[in-house]
MARTIDREN-717829 format. One record per residue: residue in one letter; x, y, z of N, C-alpha, C in turn. Coordinates in steps of 0.05 Angstrom, whole numbers, padded with zeros to 5 digits, always signed. Example, Ala and Ser with C-alpha at 12.3 -4.5 7.8 and 13.67 -1.06 7.14 Angstrom:
2
A+00264-00114+00156+00246-00090+00156+00264-00066+00156
S+00257-00045+00142+00273-00021+00143+00258+00001+00157
***
This chain:
246
X+02139+02260+03083+02131+02257+03050+02150+02277+03038
X+02156+02268+03008+02177+02278+02992+02166+02292+02968
X+02173+02316+02965+02163+02331+02943+02173+02318+02917
X+02153+02314+02894+02162+02302+02869+02147+02320+02850
X+02159+02317+02825+02140+02333+02802+02109+02324+02800
X+02106+02301+02805+02073+02289+02812+02065+02295+02834
X+02071+02306+02854+02062+02313+02878+02078+02301+02901
X+02066+02305+02926+02074+02293+02953+02076+02265+02950
X+02095+02248+02957+02099+02220+02958+02115+02209+02978
X+02109+02188+02990+02122+02175+03015+02148+02168+03006
X+02169+02170+03019+02202+02166+03015+02201+02141+03000
X+02192+02118+03006+02191+02096+02994+02186+02097+02961
X+02157+02109+02959+02149+02113+02935+02163+02131+02919
X+02178+02150+02927+02193+02168+02913+02215+02163+02901
X+02227+02139+02915+02250+02124+02904+02244+02108+02880
X+02219+02101+02870+02212+02082+02851+02210+02097+02828
X+02222+02088+02803+02223+02100+02777+02202+02091+02758
X+02183+02107+02754+02163+02105+02735+02167+02114+02708
X+02165+02093+02689+02171+02103+02663+02148+02120+02651
X+02157+02142+02640+02139+02164+02631+02129+02160+02602
X+02107+02157+02597+02094+02153+02569+02075+02173+02557
X+02084+02184+02538+02071+02205+02525+02060+02197+02499
X+02041+02216+02491+02026+02207+02467+02043+02199+02442
X+02071+02206+02443+02084+02203+02413+02097+02173+02427
X+02096+02166+02450+02110+02138+02453+02089+02117+02449
X+02061+02127+02457+02044+02108+02458+02035+02103+02431
X+02030+02122+02414+02023+02117+02386+02039+02103+02364
X+02032+02086+02355+02050+02071+02336+02049+02082+02310
X+02076+02072+02299+02076+02082+02269+02064+02062+02252
X+02055+02075+02228+02043+02059+02210+02058+02041+02190
X+02065+02019+02206+02084+02001+02187+02076+01987+02163
X+02055+01982+02163+02044+01967+02138+02041+01988+02116
X+02037+02012+02125+02032+02034+02106+02060+02041+02095
X+02079+02042+02108+02109+02045+02099+02116+02021+02085
X+02108+02001+02090+02113+01975+02071+02098+01978+02039
X+02078+01987+02048+02061+01991+02018+02073+02015+02003
X+02086+02034+02019+02095+02055+02001+02121+02046+01988
X+02142+02033+02006+02164+02020+01994+02160+02006+01969
X+02142+01988+01969+02132+01971+01950+02125+01984+01925
X+02111+02001+01923+02105+02021+01905+02124+02036+01893
X+02142+02042+01910+02173+02058+01902+02183+02038+01885
X+02190+02015+01895+02208+01996+01885+02196+01987+01858
X+02173+01988+01856+02160+01978+01826+02162+02001+01812
X+02163+02029+01815+02167+02051+01801+02196+02052+01790
X+02211+02048+01809+02238+02045+01801+02246+02025+01782
X+02236+02001+01785+02238+01978+01767+02226+01984+01740
X+02205+02000+01741+02191+02005+01715+02210+02027+01704
X+02218+02044+01715+02232+02069+01701+02260+02055+01689
X+02274+02040+01704+02299+02027+01699+02294+02006+01674
X+02268+01996+01667+02265+01979+01645+02253+01991+01625
X+02255+02027+01626+02245+02037+01599+02222+02057+01605
X+02210+02053+01629+02187+02073+01635+02194+02102+01639
X+02171+02119+01632+02174+02148+01640+02176+02156+01662
X+02186+02183+01669+02188+02195+01696+02158+02217+01694
X+02158+02221+01669+02137+02245+01668+02110+02241+01658
X+02107+02217+01648+02080+02212+01631+02073+02180+01631
X+02060+02171+01617+02055+02142+01610+02078+02128+01615
X+02075+02106+01629+02097+02089+01631+02103+02072+01611
X+02123+02057+01610+02129+02036+01592+02149+02018+01599
X+02158+02000+01581+02177+01980+01588+02167+01955+01599
X+02183+01934+01606+02169+01908+01606+02153+01907+01633
X+02162+01919+01655+02147+01915+01675+02121+01929+01675
X+02118+01950+01662+02092+01966+01651+02077+01949+01638
X+02087+01937+01618+02071+01921+01596+02061+01895+01608
X+02078+01885+01627+02069+01860+01639+02050+01859+01662
X+02051+01885+01676+02037+01888+01696+02011+01907+01697
X+02009+01920+01679+01987+01941+01676+01960+01926+01675
X+01943+01937+01684+01915+01927+01680+01903+01932+01651
X+01894+01911+01638+01888+01911+01606+01869+01890+01604
X+01845+01893+01599+01824+01872+01596+01828+01849+01582
X+01838+01853+01554+01847+01832+01535+01866+01813+01548
X+01885+01831+01557+01908+01808+01573+01899+01789+01595
X+01880+01807+01618+01869+01790+01640+01847+01765+01626
X+01836+01772+01605+01818+01750+01591+01835+01733+01588
X+01857+01736+01572+01877+01715+01562+01891+01698+01583
X+01888+01705+01609+01902+01690+01631+01922+01704+01644
X+01930+01730+01644+01942+01748+01660+01924+01759+01680
X+01915+01737+01701+01906+01757+01723+01919+01766+01742
X+01942+01763+01746+01958+01781+01766+01954+01808+01758
X+01947+01817+01735+01946+01847+01731+01930+01860+01748
X+01903+01847+01758+01889+01861+01775+01899+01871+01802
X+01920+01857+01803+01939+01865+01832+01960+01886+01827
X+01977+01872+01805+02001+01887+01804+02000+01916+01790
X+01978+01919+01777+01971+01949+01767+01971+01967+01788
X+01960+01960+01810+01958+01977+01836+01980+01986+01843
X+02004+01979+01837+02031+01981+01845+02050+01998+01822
X+02035+01998+01802+02052+02011+01780+02042+02037+01773
X+02055+02064+01768+02045+02085+01765+02056+02102+01736
X+02039+02120+01725+02046+02131+01703+02056+02156+01706
X+02084+02160+01718+02099+02178+01719+02100+02191+01750
X+02124+02204+01750+02131+02215+01782+02104+02231+01791
X+02091+02245+01780+02077+02261+01795+02051+02243+01803
X+02045+02226+01790+02028+02207+01792+02029+02189+01818
X+02052+02177+01820+02062+02161+01845+02067+02184+01871
X+02075+02203+01864+02076+02224+01887+02052+02233+01904
X+02030+02237+01887+02006+02239+01896+01995+02215+01915
X+01990+02191+01899+01984+02173+01909+02002+02160+01931
X+02026+02165+01937+02040+02157+01962+02033+02180+01985
X+02035+02203+01977+02024+02222+01996+01997+02216+02014
X+01978+02211+01995+01952+02206+02010+01952+02173+02024
X+01972+02157+02014+01975+02135+02027+01984+02137+02051
X+02007+02158+02056+02021+02160+02078+01999+02178+02097
X+01991+02195+02089+01969+02210+02104+01948+02189+02118
X+01935+02173+02105+01914+02154+02110+01927+02133+02128
X+01950+02128+02122+01964+02102+02138+01970+02113+02163
X+01981+02138+02171+01979+02148+02196+01955+02158+02207
X+01936+02161+02199+01907+02168+02209+01896+02141+02218
X+01900+02122+02197+01878+02096+02206+01895+02074+02213
X+01917+02064+02206+01933+02043+02217+01938+02046+02242
X+01944+02063+02259+01949+02063+02288+01924+02054+02303
X+01908+02060+02288+01879+02061+02303+01863+02034+02303
X+01872+02017+02281+01854+01996+02274+01876+01971+02270
X+01897+01975+02268+01916+01951+02269+01923+01947+02238
X+01946+01932+02236+01954+01927+02207+01939+01907+02192
X+01926+01885+02208+01911+01866+02191+01884+01885+02179
X+01869+01902+02194+01847+01911+02183+01854+01931+02164
X+01878+01947+02170+01883+01965+02145+01893+01953+02118
X+01905+01931+02122+01912+01912+02096+01894+01898+02083
X+01870+01893+02099+01848+01880+02088+01831+01905+02072
X+01833+01927+02085+01818+01948+02067+01834+01957+02042
X+01860+01957+02046+01878+01969+02021+01874+01950+01998
X+01878+01921+02002+01877+01904+01979+01843+01894+01973
X+01827+01901+01987+01798+01897+01978+01791+01918+01962
X+01803+01945+01972+01797+01966+01957+01815+01966+01925
X+01839+01955+01932+01858+01950+01903+01836+01937+01884
X+01829+01909+01887+01813+01895+01876+01787+01907+01865
X+01774+01927+01885+01752+01939+01875+01759+01957+01852
X+01777+01973+01857+01790+01993+01834+01794+01978+01808
X+01803+01957+01808+01809+01937+01787+01783+01929+01771
X+01764+01919+01790+01740+01915+01775+01722+01938+01763
X+01725+01961+01782+01715+01987+01770+01724+01995+01743
X+01750+01998+01743+01763+02001+01719+01760+01985+01691
X+01756+01956+01699+01748+01938+01679+01721+01942+01665
X+01700+01944+01684+01676+01954+01675+01672+01976+01663
X+01685+01997+01670+01682+02023+01658+01694+02024+01627
X+01714+02013+01632+01736+02018+01605+01756+01992+01600
X+01747+01967+01598+01762+01942+01596+01786+01942+01574
X+01780+01963+01553+01801+01965+01532+01824+01981+01538
X+01823+01994+01563+01839+02014+01566+01867+02005+01588
X+01884+02013+01588+01905+02010+01598+01909+02024+01627
X+01906+02010+01651+01907+02022+01677+01927+02019+01693
X+01935+02038+01711+01956+02031+01730+01949+02052+01755
X+01959+02046+01778+01962+02066+01801+01945+02052+01821
X+01952+02066+01845+01941+02053+01874+01916+02075+01881
X+01907+02091+01862+01884+02111+01867+01862+02090+01876
X+01857+02071+01871+01833+02055+01879+01833+02045+01903
X+01855+02035+01912+01863+02029+01943+01867+02060+01958
X+01876+02073+01952+01872+02100+01962+01846+02109+01967
X+01828+02111+01948+01804+02119+01954+01787+02102+01973
X+01792+02080+01975+01779+02058+01987+01784+02066+02019
X+01810+02072+02020+01820+02076+02047+01805+02104+02058
X+01802+02123+02040+01789+02148+02052+01764+02142+02059
X+01748+02123+02044+01723+02117+02047+01720+02100+02077
X+01737+02086+02077+01736+02071+02106+01742+02087+02127
X+01761+02106+02126+01770+02126+02144+01748+02142+02153
X+01733+02151+02134+01708+02169+02138+01687+02148+02157
X+01685+02128+02148+01666+02112+02166+01673+02104+02198
X+01703+02101+02198+01717+02098+02223+01713+02123+02238
X+01715+02148+02228+01711+02172+02244+01680+02174+02253
X+01662+02168+02239+01634+02169+02243+01627+02151+02267
X+01640+02125+02265+01637+02103+02284+01648+02115+02316
X+01669+02130+02316+01679+02142+02337+01663+02171+02345
X+01646+02183+02330+01628+02209+02340+01644+02227+02329
X+01662+02223+02309+01674+02247+02294+01662+02260+02270
X+01654+02283+02264+01644+02291+02242+01667+02286+02216
X+01664+02276+02195+01684+02273+02173+01690+02297+02160
X+01667+02316+02159+01672+02338+02148+01690+02363+02163
X+01685+02362+02189+01701+02376+02203+01726+02365+02209
X+01734+02341+02204+01760+02331+02201+01777+02339+02181
X+01758+02349+02160+01776+02355+02133+01776+02329+02114
X+01769+02305+02126+01771+02280+02106+01751+02283+02086
X+01728+02294+02098+01705+02292+02080+01712+02310+02050
X+01719+02333+02061+01723+02352+02042+01744+02342+02018
X+01768+02327+02031+01786+02315+02015+01777+02295+01995
X+01759+02278+02006+01745+02262+01987+01727+02273+01966
X+01714+02297+01974+01699+02305+01953+01720+02322+01934
X+01742+02333+01939+01757+02346+01921+01767+02328+01901
X+01776+02301+01912+01787+02285+01899+01768+02269+01877
X+01740+02269+01885+01720+02264+01865+01717+02283+01846
X+01716+02308+01854+01716+02327+01833+01739+02328+01813
X+01762+02325+01822+01787+02316+01798+01782+02296+01789
X+01771+02273+01794+01766+02251+01780+01751+02254+01759
X+01726+02267+01758+01711+02276+01738+01720+02299+01715
X+01734+02313+01730+01741+02345+01714+01765+02336+01699
X+01783+02324+01707+01808+02317+01690+01812+02294+01677
X+01814+02297+01647+01816+02271+01631+01836+02259+01635
X+01833+02231+01626+01858+02213+01631+01860+02197+01655
X+01841+02206+01676+01835+02193+01705+01817+02169+01701
X+01820+02148+01717+01806+02120+01714+01779+02126+01728
X+01760+02136+01723+01734+02140+01737+01725+02116+01748
X+01725+02095+01737+01718+02066+01745+01729+02057+01767
X+01759+02065+01765+01776+02054+01779+01775+02067+01809
X+01774+02094+01814+01766+02108+01832+01743+02103+01850
X+01717+02103+01833+01694+02094+01842+01692+02063+01855
X+01706+02044+01840+01705+02018+01847+01718+02015+01873
X+01744+02031+01877+01761+02029+01902+01748+02037+01926
X+01731+02060+01920+01717+02078+01937+01697+02060+01945
X+01674+02050+01929+01654+02030+01939+01665+02007+01952
X+01685+01997+01949+01696+01968+01965+01705+01978+01988
X+01717+02006+01987+01729+02012+02016+01707+02019+02033
X+01680+02028+02025+01660+02036+02037+01647+02013+02052
X+01649+01991+02035+01631+01964+02040+01650+01957+02066
X+01670+01950+02062+01688+01938+02083+01693+01954+02106
X+01694+01983+02106+01693+02003+02126+01665+02003+02141
X+01646+01996+02128+01613+01994+02142+01617+01966+02154
X+01626+01941+02148+01624+01917+02159+01645+01921+02185
X+01665+01933+02182+01689+01934+02206+01679+01957+02228
X+01663+01980+02222+01667+01997+02243+01635+02000+02250
X+01617+02001+02227+01586+02004+02234+01574+01980+02244
X+01582+01959+02236+01571+01934+02240+01589+01919+02265
X+01615+01914+02261+01627+01902+02282+01629+01916+02310
X+01640+01941+02305+01654+01957+02330+01632+01966+02343
X+01605+01982+02328+01585+01990+02345+01568+01971+02355
X+01564+01949+02345+01545+01928+02355+01562+01905+02371
X+01590+01913+02377+01605+01897+02394+01606+01866+02382
X+01609+01866+02358+01612+01838+02348+01638+01827+02341
X+01640+01800+02344+01671+01790+02334+01678+01799+02305
X+01702+01803+02311+01717+01817+02281+01720+01789+02261
X+01719+01765+02268+01725+01744+02255+01706+01740+02228
X+01681+01736+02236+01663+01734+02214+01666+01754+02192
X+01669+01785+02204+01672+01804+02186+01697+01802+02166
X+01720+01795+02178+01742+01792+02165+01737+01764+02141
X+01721+01746+02153+01717+01728+02130+01696+01738+02106
X+01680+01755+02113+01664+01770+02095+01680+01787+02076
X+01701+01801+02087+01715+01814+02070+01733+01798+02048
X+01743+01780+02064+01761+01756+02044+01740+01745+02023
X+01715+01743+02030+01702+01732+02007+01694+01758+01989
X+01687+01779+01993+01684+01800+01975+01713+01804+01960
X+01736+01801+01966+01762+01803+01951+01760+01780+01931
X+01751+01753+01938+01751+01737+01920+01731+01734+01896
X+01704+01748+01906+01686+01759+01887+01697+01784+01868
X+01711+01801+01879+01720+01824+01864+01738+01810+01842
X+01756+01792+01851+01779+01777+01831+01762+01764+01811
X+01746+01748+01817+01728+01729+01800+01716+01750+01779
X+01705+01769+01791+01690+01791+01777+01708+01800+01754
X+01729+01808+01762+01748+01820+01747+01753+01804+01721
X+01757+01776+01726+01764+01765+01702+01739+01758+01685
X+01718+01755+01698+01692+01754+01686+01685+01776+01669
X+01691+01799+01675+01680+01824+01662+01703+01821+01636
X+01727+01822+01640+01747+01826+01622+01739+01803+01604
X+01733+01785+01608+01727+01756+01586+01703+01763+01570
X+01681+01778+01588+01660+01786+01570+01661+01805+01550
X+01678+01822+01559+01683+01846+01543+01699+01843+01519
X+01718+01824+01520+01731+01815+01498+01725+01794+01479
X+01702+01775+01495+01688+01757+01471+01706+01729+01479
X+01725+01731+01505+01741+01708+01507+01725+01685+01521
***
């Protein structure tokens, strides 16, 4: 027998080289989260180059044509319900949102995969647009906050499904603090944050509480999430048209 770092092994086995895998090599990078962060930064740079501001409410052609605004959506600019989620009103605004997107991406995406992470993100983004239009259709709204709040809600349900207390993990406290900021600081889209959170909770419940805990196929759940996204998109246009009388 030959002594090795993993114990005594026979001469033949000791000559075999086994690749060591550590937690760092097993854990995957949140690739989609990195892509989403890059898209947000590129959009912010383009907005700034086109006349947007670094410290306050944005401006310029990119901002004007991409921000969420009820009358514009009612007039046919339906893409605003998506593009508004990639625009930000100042450097501080995008910095906070991208920090939380990175944090939630590293927490959630390696555990559930790019597909489910992307579905949660985009359904929450649409939920944020719907909530913003319901609460204030005549206000100009931008930011990834709706999508980020949705990711927080879904991550909390994912932790619960795995037997982890969200409050002890710190994520529950983080959500409560951000909700407090939403209602205490003026100028923040309450409808956008709450709409995104609600959408993320619905998708998270379907994925983690229903599909995972009951060992169901994920295919019908993904279909239901896509149907929810379509319903939210249609709802955005309907609410904007109703509010503006178009």
